LODRENLO-254112 format. One record per atom (N, C-alpha, C): residue in one letter; z, y, x. Coordinates in steps of 0.1 Angstrom, whole numbers, plus 5000, padded with zeros to 4 digits. Each point is the difference from the previous one (the first is absolute). Layout:
// residues N
AZYX/...
***
This chain:
// residues 326
M500049885008/M500050114992/M500050145008/T498950065002/T499850125009/T500250124991/A500250115006/A500250134992/A499850115009/A499450114994/A499750125009/A501250095002/T500950004991/T501250095000/T501349914996/Y501150065003/Y501249934994/Y500050004985/E499450114994/E500050004986/E499149904994/D498949975007/D499149894995/D500849875001/M500749995010/M500849885002/M501049984988/Y500650114997/Y501150004989/Y499249964987/R498950064997/R499349984987/R499749854999/R499649945011/R499749855000/R501149914999/T501250045004/T501149915002/T501150054989/A499850104992/A501250054993/A500549894990/A499149924994/A500449904991/A500849895007/A499549975011/A500749905009/A501450055004/I500250125003/I501250075004/I501049994988/E499450044989/E500949994988/E500549864997/A499249905001/A500449874998/A501149955011/E499750055011/E501049975011/E501450074998/R499950114994/R501250084996/R500849924989/D499349954990/D500649934990/D500849875005/A499249945010/A500549885005/A501350045008/A500050105007/A501250045007/A501250034992/L499750074988/L501150024991/L500649864995/D499149904998/D500649874995/D500949935011/L499850055013/L501049945009/L501450044998/L500350104992/L501350044996/L500749904993/G499349914993/G500649874995/G500350024985/P500249884994/P500450004985/P501450064997/S500850005010/S501450044997/S500250155001/A498950085003/A500150145001/A498950074992/P499949974986/P499050074992/P500150154999/E501250055000/E500250144999/E499650075013/V500349945012/V499650065012/V498550005001/R499349894996/R498650015000/R499450104991/A500650024988/A499550114991/A500150135005/V501150045007/V500250135004/V499250035013/V499749905009/V499250025011/V498550024995/A499649914990/A498650024994/A499950134994/E501050054994/E499950144994/E499950115010/L500749995011/L499950095012/L498649995004/L499549885003/L498750005006/L498850064990/K500349984988/K499050044989/K499950155001/H501150065002/H500050155000/H499950075013/R499649935010/R499950065013/R498549975006/S499250094997/S498549995005/S499950095012/F499149955008/F499750085013/F498650054999/K499950135004/K498850075001/K499049945010/Y500549955011/Y499349935010/Y500349855002/P499249924997/P500349854999/P500149935014/L501150055008/L500149945014/L500649875000/S500349944988/S500549855000/S498949925007/V498750035001/V499149925005/V499950005017/L500950095005/L500050005015/L500349875007/P500949924996/P500349885007/P498849904998/M499350014989/M498849914998/M498950045010/I499950135002/I498950055009/I500349965015/V501350015003/V500449955013/V499849865002/H500549924992/H499849855000/H498449975000/A499250084993/A498649975001/A499450045014/V500550115005/V499650045013/V500249885011/E501249944998/E500349895009/E499349874997/T499749974987/T499549864997/T498850014991/G499650114995/G498950004991/G500449974986/A501249964997/A500549954987/A501050114994/V499750034987/V500950104994/V501149944992/E499749894993/E500949944989/E501349955006/P500249955012/P501349955004/P501050115001/A499650125001/A501050115001/A500350074986/L499549934989/L500550064988/L501550014997/P500849905005/P501450034998/P500550125008/L499550025011/L500550135008/L499550134993/A498949994992/A499650124992/A501150034990/V500649894994/V501150014992/V501350065005/V500349945012/V501150055008/V499850155003/H498950045004/H499850145003/H500350094988/E499449964989/E500150064987/E501550014996/L500749895001/L501450004997/L500950105008/W499749995013/W500750095009/W499850144997/W498850044997/W499850154998/W500450034986/T500049924990/T500550024987/T501550035001/S500749915008/S501450025002/S500450135006/A499350035012/A500250125007/A499850134992/C498850004994/C499850114992/C500950044988/C500549884994/C500950014989/C501350055005/L500649945011/L501150075007/L500050145002/D498750045005/D499950155002/D500150074988/D499349964989/D500150064987/D501450004994/L500749895001/L501450004996/L500850105008/A499950025013/A500750095007/A499850144995/D498750034997/D499750144996/D500250034986/S500449904991/S500050024986/S501150064994/H501250005008/H501350064995/H500349944987/G499949864998/G500449954988/G499149994988/T498750065003/T499150004989/T498949905001/Y500049915009/Y498949915003/Y499749904988/R498949974997/R499649894991/R498749955005/S499849874998/S498849935003/S499749904988/G499150044991/G499749934988/G501349994992/D500449884997/D501249974993/D501349995008/L499850025013/L501249995010/L500750155001/D501449994998/D500750115003/D500350005015/E500850105005/E500250015014/E500749885006/S501149964993/S500749885006/S499249885000/T499249974990/T499249885000/T498950005010/A499550125001/A498950015010/A500549985014/L501250045003/L500649995013/L500249855003/L500449924990/L500149865002/L498749935003/A499050054992/A498749955001/A499450025013/T500350125005/T499450055013/T500649925012/V501349974999/V500649915010/V499449875000/I499849934990/I499349884999/I498649995005/A499350114995/A498450015004/A500050035015/G500950065006/G499850045014/G500349895010/T501049924998/T500449915010/T500049854995/P500849964991/P500149864995/P498649954996/L499350074993/L498749954995/L499049985011/P499850105009/P499049985011/P500549885009/L501349985001/L500449895009/L499749874993/L500149994986/L499649894993/L498649975001/V499150115001/V498649975001/V499749945013/V500650055011/V499549965014/V500749865003/Q501049974991/Q500649865002/Q499349894990/S499150054993/S499449914989/S498949905007/E499549924992/E499049905004/E498750075003/R499850124995/R498850085003/R499950035015/I501049995007/I500150045014/I500249875009/P499349985010/P500149885009/P501550015005/E500649885000/E501349995004/E500350065014/P499249985010/P500350055014/P500250145001/V499450084991/V500250155001/V501050064990/R500649914992/R500850074990/R501250075005/G500649955011/G501250065006/G499550135007/T498950005006/T499550125007/T499750124990/L499449964989/L499750104990/L501250064993/S501049914999/S501250054994/S500750095008/A500049975014/A500650095010/A499350144999/E498750004998/E499350125000/E500450104989/I500349944987/I500650074990/I501250075002/V501049915007/V501350065002/V499850125010/R499349975011/R499750115011/R499650114994/C499050004991/C499350114994/C501150094992/W500849934992/W500950084991/W501150075010/T500349935012/T500950075008/T499350135007/L498949985004/L499250115007/L499750114990/A499749964988/A499550104990/A501350084995/T501149945000/T501250064995/T500550105011/E499849955012/E500350095012/E499250134999/G498749984997/G499150125000/G500450094988/Q500449934989/Q500350084987/Q501350085003/L501049945007/L501250075003/L499750125010/R499249985009/R499550115009/R499450114992/D499249964990/D499450104991/D501050084992/L501049924994/L501050064991/L501050095009/R500249975012/R501050075008/R499250105010/G498850004999/G499250095008/G500350154998/R500350075011/R500350144999/R498850085004/A499650094993/A498950085003/A500250085014/A501250045002/A500350095011/A499749935014/T500149864999/T499849935013/T498849914999/A499250024990/A498849904998/A499050045010/T499349895006/T498850025008/T499049904995/R498750025004/R499049904996/R500449865003/A500549995012/A500449865005/A501049934991/S501050084996/S501149954992/S499649964986/V499050084995/V499549974986/V499049875001/V499349995011/V499249885002/V500849875000/T501350025007/T500949895001/T500549954985/A500250104992/A500549964987/A498849954991/Y498950045003/Y498849954992/Y499649865005/L500349965013/L499749875004/L501049904993/G501150054996/G500949914993/G499650004985/K499950104993/K500050004986/K498649964995/S499050025008/S498749974996/S499249905010/G500350025013/G499449915010/G500649874999/A501349974997/A500649874999/A499449924990/P499850044987/P499349914990/P498649975003/F499350095005/F498649975004/F499949905012/S500950035010/S500049915012/S500549864995/M501050004991/M500449864995/M498849924994/I499350074991/I498949924992/I498949965010/T499650095009/T498949975010/T500449895009/A501350005005/A500449895009/A500249874992/M500450014987/M500149884992/M498749944997/A499050074998/A498649954998/A499549935012/A500350065012/A499549945012/A500749875003/E501450014997/E500749875002/E499549894991/L499950034987/L499449904990/L498749955005/A499150095007/A498749955005/A500149925012/G501249995006/G500149925012/G499750075013/A500050144999/A499750085012/A501149975011/R499750025013/R500949985010/R500950135001/Q501149995006/Q500950115000/Q499550135005/P499250015010/P499550135005/P499150064989/R499249924992/R499350064990/R500950054988/V501149924996/V500850044991/V500750135003/E500350035012/E500650125005/E499050124999/L498749975003/L499050104998/L499950034986/W500049914991/W500050034986/W501150074995/R501249975005/R501250084997/R499950155005/E499450025011/E499850135006/E499150084989/F498849934997/F499150054990/F500750044988/G500849924994/G500850034988/G500950135002/N500650015011/N500950125003/N499150134999/V498950005008/V499250115001/V499350034987/F499649904992/F499450034986/F501250054992/G501149955001/G501150054992/G500350155002/V500050045012/V500250155003/V498850084994/L498849955001/L498850074995/L500150014984/W500549884994/W500150014986/W501150094994/Q501150015009/Q501050114997/Q499550135000/L499250045011/L499450135001/L499150034988/F499249894997/F499250024987/F500850034989/N501149934997/N500850024988/N500650135001/D500550065012/D500650135001/D498950114995/Q498849985003/Q499050104996/Q499849994985/E499949884994/E499949984986/E501150064992/D501249995006/D501250054992/D499850164999/I499550065010/I499750144998/I498850044991/L499049925001/L498750044992/L500349974986/S500849894996/S500349964987/S500850114992/G500850085008/G500850104994/G501449944997/R500249865004/R501349944997/R501150065009/D499650035012/D500950065011/D501349925000/E500049874999/E501349935001/E500650015014/D499250015010/D500750025013/D500750135001/L499450104994/L500750145001/L501149994991/R500049944988/R501050004991/R501249925006/N499749895008/N501049925006/N500650045014/G499450115005/G500350035013/G499649915011/T499049934998/T499549905010/T499550075012/V500349955012/V499450055012/V498749925003/T498950074996/T498749935003/T499450035013/Y499049935003/Y499350035013/Y499450155000/L499450024987/L499550145000/L501050115002/L501349974994/L501050115003/L500350015015/A500249895006/A500249985014/A498950085008/C498849994996/C498950075006/C500350154998/A500450054989/A500350144997/A501150055008/L501049925002/L501150055008/L499750015015/E499149905004/E499750015015/E498950105003/E499250044989/E499150105001/E500550154998/A501149994995/A500650144995/A500450085012/A499850135000/A500550095010/A501649994999/P500650025012/P501550005000/P500650094990/D499550114996/D500650094990/D499749954986/S499149904998/S499549954987/S500849874996/T500649925010/T500649884997/T501050004989/E500950105001/E501150024989/E499450024985/R498850065000/R499550024987/R499449874995/V499349925008/V499649874997/V501149924994/L501149995008/L501249934996/L500650044986/A500050144999/A500650054987/A499149974988/L498750005002/L499149964989/L500149854997/H500249925010/H500249864998/H501249974992/A501250065004/A501149994993/A499950054985/G499450114998/G499950064986/G499049924992/A499149935006/A498949944992/A500549894991/R501249965002/R500649894992/R500150054986/H500350134998/H500450054987/H499150114995/S499150055008/S499250124998/S498649985001/A499250034989/A498549995000/A499450105009/R500650125001/R499650105008/R500149975015/F501249945003/F500149955014/F499149895004/R499749914990/R499049895002/R498650055003/A499750114992/A498650065001/A500050075015/D501150075003/D499850075013/D500049905012/L500749894999/L500149905010/L498749935001/T499349974989/T498749944999/T499050095009/E500150144997/E499150085007/E500249995016/L501249995004/L500249985014/L499549875005/L500149894992/L499649865004/L498550005001/L499350104992/L498649985001/L499350115010/A500950065008/A499550105011/A499149925009/P498950065005/P499049935009/P500749945012/A501050055006/A500549945012/A500849874997/V500750014988/V500849884995/V498949884996/L499150034992/L499149904997/L499149955012/G499750095010/G499449955011/G500849895008/S501350025001/S500949915006/S500149874992/F500050024987/F500149884990/F498649935002/E498950065000/E498749935001/E499949925013/K500550065011/K500049945013/K500749865000/A501250004993/A500849884999/A499249904992/I499550044989/I499249904992/I498849945009/D499450085007/D498949955008/D500449915011/E501250025005/E500649905010/E500449884995/F500649994988/F500449884993/F498849924996/R499050074994/R498849934996/R499349945012/D499850075011/D499449955012/D500749885004/R501350015000/R500949885005/R499749884991/A500150024987/A499749894992/A498649935003/H499050085002/H498749945002/H499949935014/R500850065010/R500149935012/R500649855000/I501150004991/I500649874998/I499049904993/L499350054991/L499049914993/L498949965010/D499650105010/D499049965009/D500749885009/E501150005003/E500749915009/E500149874992/L500350004987/L500249894993/L498749924997/G499050074997/G498749944996/G500249924987/G499349894999/G500249914988/G498749984992/H500249954988/H498849984991/H499250114997/A498750005003/A499250124999/A499950054986/A500149914990/A499950054987/A501250084994/Y501249995007/Y501250064995/Y500650115008/V499750005014/V500450125008/V499650134994/P498750014996/P499650134994/P500850054988/V500549904993/V500950044988/V501350075005/L500549955011/L501250065005/L499750145007/R498950015006/R499650125007/R499850124987/D499449954990/D499850104990/D501450044993/L500949904999/L501350034996/L500750105008/V499949995013/V500650095009/V499450144998/D498750015000/D499450124997/D500350074987/R500249934989/R500450054987/R501450055001/A500949955009/A501350045002/A500150125008/S498950055006/S500150105011/S499350144997/P499750034988/P499450144998/P501250105000/V499550125004/V500850124999/V499750064987/L500949984989/L499750054987/L500450144997/L501050055009/L500550134997/L499050105007/R500050114994/R499150115005/R500850115005/Q499550055012/Q500650125006/Q500150124993/R501050085001/R500150134994/R500450105011/A499350115001/A500250105010/A501450054998/
***
């Protein structure tokens, strides 16, 4: 099954992924019908604009030419991101979160099951060859640890001491860890030797940072401004702080602090973030991460029908969507 883009891959495999998801829910067993129901409800009401659940299938196909054996990992990837995104939403909701028929307390329980026990059941199931079950289970645990570390760095990040390097460190946890988990898992499932597994892990880390930079831009363009409302220290903010003149740093910090509660402060800070020097620094970083991802793919090589799909995915994650303002 070849495809020109990851979206083509998803269109061709969406039904198979859905069937695999249903089979995964059945792993919860007959003694937990309520658990199955609330996790199913959580998944039903969490749709993703970009169907990146196919990423492990593409990696597996690059290694072997076969897509279908990695279907369980597509579900693991979907479960992980559903759980992570719902945890984010719950943290930001201040007691108002709902997902379909789930209230906040029920959604939290469903999120816990969807994020760790169910993915572990999937990789311990008969759908996965016995020799790699332990390795894949360890990848899930490792990912949650690293992602939580990144999220804590994000939550505790102080704008006054932020640098581009410190923000990338946080991004490598909260976004790099899940992508490196799933690319490494796909390579391990494919029987790749350890040096290739580590290259795939590195690719996942780099792609994760690129995807976070892409999401940061979308947050501004959509008008949601969730990062500004939450006081998140983004890479773009770090660029603004490092590019600011010494007598302007305090103004950037003041606007960042006030943006949590003031639309005017958010608008003024956005103007600063879109200054030519700031966006120039931001664009340079995107170019560097994109080039690094392509270099890793050059080194990996693999099945000629599928490597271009990954290259296309890297390029789709790498545009500079924001426009400079004088």
